[in-house]
C-alpha positions as CSV (number, residue, x, y, z in Angstrom):
1,X,41.5,-34.4,-15.1
2,X,41.0,-34.0,-11.8
3,X,40.2,-30.6,-10.1
4,X,40.8,-29.4,-13.6
5,X,43.5,-29.2,-13.9
6,X,46.1,-28.2,-11.0
7,X,48.9,-25.6,-11.5
8,X,52.4,-26.8,-10.4
9,X,55.1,-24.7,-9.7
10,X,55.5,-21.1,-11.0
11,X,52.9,-20.9,-13.1
12,X,53.6,-24.1,-14.9
13,X,50.0,-26.0,-15.5
14,X,49.3,-29.0,-13.4
15,X,48.3,-32.4,-15.7
16,X,44.9,-33.7,-14.6
17,X,44.4,-37.0,-13.1
18,X,42.4,-40.1,-14.3
19,X,41.4,-43.2,-13.6
20,X,39.0,-45.8,-13.3
21,X,36.7,-46.9,-10.6
22,X,34.3,-49.8,-10.7
23,X,31.9,-51.9,-9.3
24,X,31.2,-55.5,-10.3
25,X,27.9,-56.5,-12.5
26,X,27.2,-58.5,-15.9
27,X,29.6,-60.2,-17.4
28,X,30.5,-58.7,-20.6
29,X,33.9,-59.2,-22.3
30,X,33.5,-57.9,-25.4
31,X,35.9,-54.9,-26.6
32,X,35.1,-51.9,-27.2
33,X,34.4,-50.7,-30.8
34,X,36.6,-47.3,-30.6
35,X,40.4,-46.7,-30.5
36,X,40.4,-43.4,-27.8
37,X,41.4,-43.8,-24.4
38,X,39.9,-41.6,-22.2
39,X,40.1,-40.1,-18.3
40,X,36.4,-40.5,-16.6
41,X,35.5,-38.8,-13.6
42,X,32.2,-37.3,-12.1
43,X,33.5,-33.7,-14.4
44,X,31.7,-35.4,-17.1
45,X,28.7,-36.3,-15.8
46,X,26.2,-39.0,-17.1
47,X,27.1,-40.9,-19.5
48,X,25.9,-42.7,-22.1
49,X,28.2,-45.5,-22.1
50,X,26.5,-47.2,-25.4
51,X,27.5,-44.5,-27.4
52,X,30.9,-44.5,-25.7
53,X,31.8,-47.8,-26.0
54,X,31.7,-47.0,-30.1
55,X,34.0,-44.3,-29.6
56,X,36.7,-45.2,-26.8
57,X,39.2,-48.3,-26.9
58,X,40.0,-48.0,-22.9
59,X,38.8,-45.7,-20.2
60,X,40.1,-44.6,-17.1
61,X,38.0,-43.8,-14.4
62,X,38.6,-42.1,-10.8
63,X,38.1,-43.5,-7.6
64,X,39.3,-40.5,-5.1
65,X,40.7,-37.9,-4.4
66,X,43.1,-37.3,-1.4
67,X,42.4,-38.7,1.9
68,X,39.9,-37.5,5.2
69,X,41.0,-34.0,6.4
70,X,42.4,-32.5,2.9
71,X,41.3,-29.3,1.9
72,X,40.2,-31.3,-1.6
73,X,39.0,-34.8,-0.1
74,X,36.6,-36.7,-2.3
75,X,35.3,-39.6,-3.0
76,X,34.0,-39.5,-6.6
77,X,30.1,-39.8,-7.1
78,X,30.0,-41.4,-10.1
79,X,32.5,-44.1,-9.7
80,X,30.1,-47.1,-9.7
81,X,28.1,-46.0,-12.1
82,X,31.1,-45.5,-14.6
83,X,32.7,-48.9,-13.6
84,X,29.4,-50.3,-14.2
85,X,28.7,-48.7,-17.2
86,X,32.1,-49.6,-18.9
87,X,32.4,-52.9,-17.7
88,X,28.9,-53.6,-19.2
89,X,29.3,-52.3,-22.9
90,X,32.8,-54.2,-22.6
91,X,35.3,-50.8,-22.3
92,X,38.2,-52.1,-20.4
93,X,39.2,-49.9,-17.6
94,X,41.6,-49.3,-14.8
95,X,41.4,-47.1,-11.7
96,X,43.0,-44.0,-10.2
97,X,43.3,-42.4,-7.3
98,X,44.7,-38.4,-7.0
99,X,47.0,-38.4,-4.4
100,X,47.6,-35.6,-1.4
101,X,50.5,-37.4,1.1
102,X,51.2,-36.0,4.2
103,X,52.6,-38.5,5.3
104,X,54.1,-42.0,5.2
105,X,51.2,-43.0,7.2
106,X,49.0,-41.2,5.5
107,X,49.9,-42.9,1.9
108,X,49.6,-46.3,3.6
109,X,45.5,-45.3,4.2
110,X,45.2,-44.0,1.2
111,X,46.6,-46.7,-0.7
112,X,44.3,-48.9,1.6
113,X,40.7,-46.9,1.2
114,X,41.9,-46.7,-2.8
115,X,41.9,-50.8,-3.1
116,X,38.5,-50.7,-1.0
117,X,36.6,-49.0,-3.0
118,X,38.2,-50.5,-5.8
119,X,35.9,-52.7,-8.2
120,X,36.8,-56.3,-9.4
121,X,36.7,-55.8,-13.2
122,X,39.3,-53.5,-13.0
123,X,42.5,-54.1,-14.7
124,X,45.3,-51.8,-13.0
125,X,45.6,-49.2,-10.4
126,X,46.9,-45.7,-10.9
127,X,49.0,-43.3,-8.4
128,X,48.4,-40.1,-9.8
129,X,51.0,-38.2,-8.0
130,X,51.3,-34.7,-9.2
131,X,50.5,-32.7,-5.9
132,X,53.1,-31.7,-3.2
133,X,51.3,-31.0,0.0
134,X,52.4,-27.9,2.0
135,X,52.2,-30.3,4.9
136,X,54.2,-32.7,3.8
137,X,58.1,-32.6,5.7
138,X,59.5,-36.2,4.2
139,X,60.8,-36.3,-0.1
140,X,57.9,-37.3,-2.2
141,X,59.5,-40.1,-3.5
142,X,59.1,-41.5,0.3
143,X,55.4,-41.0,0.5
144,X,55.1,-42.8,-3.4
145,X,57.6,-45.9,-1.7
146,X,55.1,-46.6,1.1
147,X,52.0,-46.5,-1.4
148,X,53.5,-48.7,-3.8
149,X,54.5,-51.1,-0.8
150,X,50.9,-50.7,0.5
151,X,49.6,-51.7,-2.8
152,X,51.6,-54.6,-3.9
153,X,50.6,-56.5,-0.9
154,X,47.1,-55.8,-1.7
155,X,47.3,-56.8,-5.1
156,X,48.9,-58.0,-7.9
157,X,47.5,-56.5,-10.7
158,X,49.9,-54.2,-12.5
159,X,50.3,-50.6,-10.6
160,X,50.8,-47.8,-12.7
161,X,52.2,-44.3,-11.8
162,X,50.7,-40.7,-13.3
163,X,52.3,-37.5,-13.2
164,X,52.9,-34.0,-15.1
165,X,55.8,-33.9,-17.5
166,X,57.5,-30.9,-15.2
167,X,56.3,-32.5,-11.7
168,X,57.8,-36.0,-12.1
169,X,61.3,-34.4,-13.3
170,X,61.3,-31.6,-10.6
171,X,60.3,-34.3,-7.7
172,X,63.1,-36.5,-9.6
173,X,60.2,-39.7,-9.3
174,X,61.3,-43.1,-9.8
175,X,59.1,-45.0,-11.7
176,X,61.4,-47.8,-11.9
177,X,59.5,-50.0,-9.4
178,X,55.7,-49.6,-11.2
179,X,54.7,-51.8,-13.6
180,X,54.1,-48.8,-16.1
181,X,54.6,-44.8,-16.7
182,X,51.9,-42.5,-17.5
183,X,52.6,-38.7,-18.4
184,X,50.9,-35.8,-18.7
185,X,51.8,-33.0,-21.4
186,X,49.6,-30.6,-23.4
187,X,51.7,-30.1,-26.1
188,X,52.3,-31.4,-29.2
189,X,55.9,-32.6,-28.3
190,X,56.2,-36.1,-26.5
191,X,57.2,-35.9,-22.7
192,X,60.4,-36.5,-21.6
193,X,60.9,-38.2,-18.2
194,X,64.5,-38.4,-16.7
195,X,65.1,-42.1,-16.5
196,X,62.2,-43.9,-17.6
197,X,60.3,-44.1,-20.8
198,X,56.6,-43.0,-21.4
199,X,54.1,-45.6,-21.8
200,X,50.8,-43.5,-22.3
201,X,50.6,-39.5,-22.7
202,X,47.8,-37.6,-22.1
203,X,48.2,-34.8,-24.6
204,X,44.7,-32.7,-24.1
205,X,41.9,-31.8,-21.9
206,X,39.6,-31.1,-24.7
207,X,39.0,-34.0,-26.2
208,X,35.5,-35.4,-27.3
209,X,34.0,-39.1,-26.7
210,X,31.0,-39.8,-28.2
211,X,28.2,-40.6,-25.5
212,X,30.0,-37.8,-23.3
213,X,29.4,-34.1,-23.4
214,X,31.6,-31.5,-22.6
215,X,35.7,-31.9,-22.4
216,X,37.6,-35.3,-22.0
217,X,41.2,-35.9,-21.0
218,X,42.3,-38.6,-24.0
219,X,45.7,-40.0,-24.3
220,X,48.2,-41.5,-26.9
221,X,49.4,-44.7,-26.4
222,X,53.4,-44.9,-26.7
223,X,54.2,-48.1,-26.3
224,X,51.1,-50.2,-27.2
225,X,52.7,-53.6,-26.0
226,X,53.2,-52.0,-22.5
227,X,49.7,-50.5,-22.8
228,X,47.6,-53.6,-23.7
229,X,48.9,-55.7,-20.8
230,X,47.4,-53.2,-18.7
231,X,44.5,-53.7,-19.9
232,X,44.7,-57.3,-20.6
233,X,44.1,-58.0,-17.0
234,X,47.6,-59.7,-16.5
235,X,48.5,-60.0,-13.3
236,X,52.6,-59.0,-12.3
237,X,53.0,-62.3,-11.3
238,X,52.5,-63.5,-14.3
239,X,55.2,-65.1,-16.5
240,X,57.9,-62.7,-18.3
241,X,58.8,-63.3,-21.8
242,X,62.5,-63.7,-22.4
243,X,64.8,-63.2,-25.6
244,X,66.1,-66.8,-25.2
245,X,68.4,-66.6,-28.4
246,X,71.4,-64.5,-29.7
247,X,70.1,-65.3,-33.4
248,X,70.5,-62.2,-35.6
249,X,71.3,-59.9,-32.3
250,X,73.9,-57.4,-32.2
251,X,73.4,-55.2,-29.5
252,X,70.1,-54.3,-27.3
253,X,68.5,-51.0,-26.6
254,X,67.2,-50.5,-22.8
255,X,63.1,-49.6,-23.2
256,X,63.1,-48.8,-19.4
257,X,66.0,-48.5,-16.2
258,X,68.0,-51.2,-15.9
259,X,70.8,-52.4,-14.1
260,X,73.9,-54.5,-14.6
261,X,74.9,-57.2,-12.4
262,X,77.9,-58.9,-11.7
263,X,76.0,-62.5,-11.6
264,X,72.7,-63.8,-13.4
265,X,71.1,-64.2,-10.3
266,X,70.5,-60.5,-9.9
267,X,71.1,-60.5,-6.4
268,X,71.1,-56.6,-4.6
269,X,74.8,-57.2,-3.3
270,X,75.7,-57.6,-7.2
271,X,74.7,-55.2,-8.8
272,X,76.3,-52.6,-10.5
273,X,75.5,-49.9,-13.2
274,X,72.1,-47.9,-13.5
275,X,71.2,-48.0,-17.2
276,X,68.8,-45.7,-18.2
277,X,66.4,-46.0,-20.9
278,X,66.9,-45.7,-24.9
279,X,70.5,-46.9,-24.3
280,X,72.2,-49.6,-26.6
281,X,74.3,-52.0,-24.9
282,X,76.7,-54.4,-26.9
283,X,76.2,-58.2,-26.4
284,X,78.3,-61.3,-26.9
285,X,75.7,-64.1,-25.3
286,X,73.0,-64.7,-23.7
287,X,72.5,-67.2,-20.7
288,X,69.5,-68.6,-17.8
289,X,70.1,-68.6,-14.1
290,X,68.8,-71.4,-11.9
291,X,65.4,-70.1,-12.1
292,X,65.2,-70.0,-15.3
293,X,65.3,-66.1,-16.0
294,X,67.0,-65.4,-19.2
295,X,70.1,-63.0,-19.0
296,X,72.4,-61.0,-21.3
297,X,75.7,-61.0,-21.2
298,X,77.3,-58.0,-21.7
299,X,80.7,-57.3,-23.6
300,X,82.2,-55.9,-20.2
301,X,81.3,-59.5,-18.9
302,X,78.0,-58.3,-16.9
303,X,74.6,-58.8,-17.4
304,X,71.0,-57.1,-18.0
305,X,67.8,-58.4,-18.2
306,X,66.0,-60.3,-21.3
307,X,62.9,-59.7,-20.1
308,X,61.2,-57.9,-23.4
309,X,59.2,-55.6,-21.3
310,X,62.6,-54.5,-20.6
311,X,64.8,-54.3,-23.7
312,X,64.7,-54.9,-27.4
313,X,66.9,-56.1,-30.0
314,X,68.5,-54.8,-33.0
């Protein structure tokens, strides 16, 4: 939601941001009863979380917008109230920050501020990357990389990137090193982003949720395994789930961008071809390296990951 939809280049509607903030309280562990996934910020006013929890499966609550000195800078005034309400009534939530990067240093500082203001019960963190600042001199990806590196040093919880479909493609954003992809496109047609699969789709800014007056951004889950993992509280250091057998496997299909390697160690100097999401690959064997990570060997002799989060079999 953000500033109620930013406009992106040439009249193309930008897509409001989202994500959750919290604070700690209570010890509720029950899951919410509903099915909806909504973006929450101060623009929703005073939320009746008891009612909302009957309509929501997950919530995404905003923490901040930009940094000091930015024209749109603000710390979301409802971040703690909303996080406490979601936690009390058993609605799993993540948190997001709307980025207004002007430099690498600024991106690093926004990450640090975001983390400090976050709630210990948040399941994951989101970079809402949808606005190019006029004073920015470097490539937008440079700032994204700086933010990501800083956050990796602060937390082992999943890190997700959000962007509008047009913005992501126009700036050639790279989602590879994030733990999930969240794309906005207000349409009946699913979003398409070059080089990545979309896990969560923000499809409307005029949704409705019990206990909330007015419009709410709503989202559709496109990859339930990926999104459920964000909200499960599993960290990025959790053990990966691998395919371990070639039984009934004739090939694999990439779910996210992967790379072919010349050896099972996946050392950078052995990296070969980049394979984007949605590609089918012929395989002839499966093996594991010295660290017990399984790899599919392709018919061309090279190797790709057998991690179920990145590939599926057929």
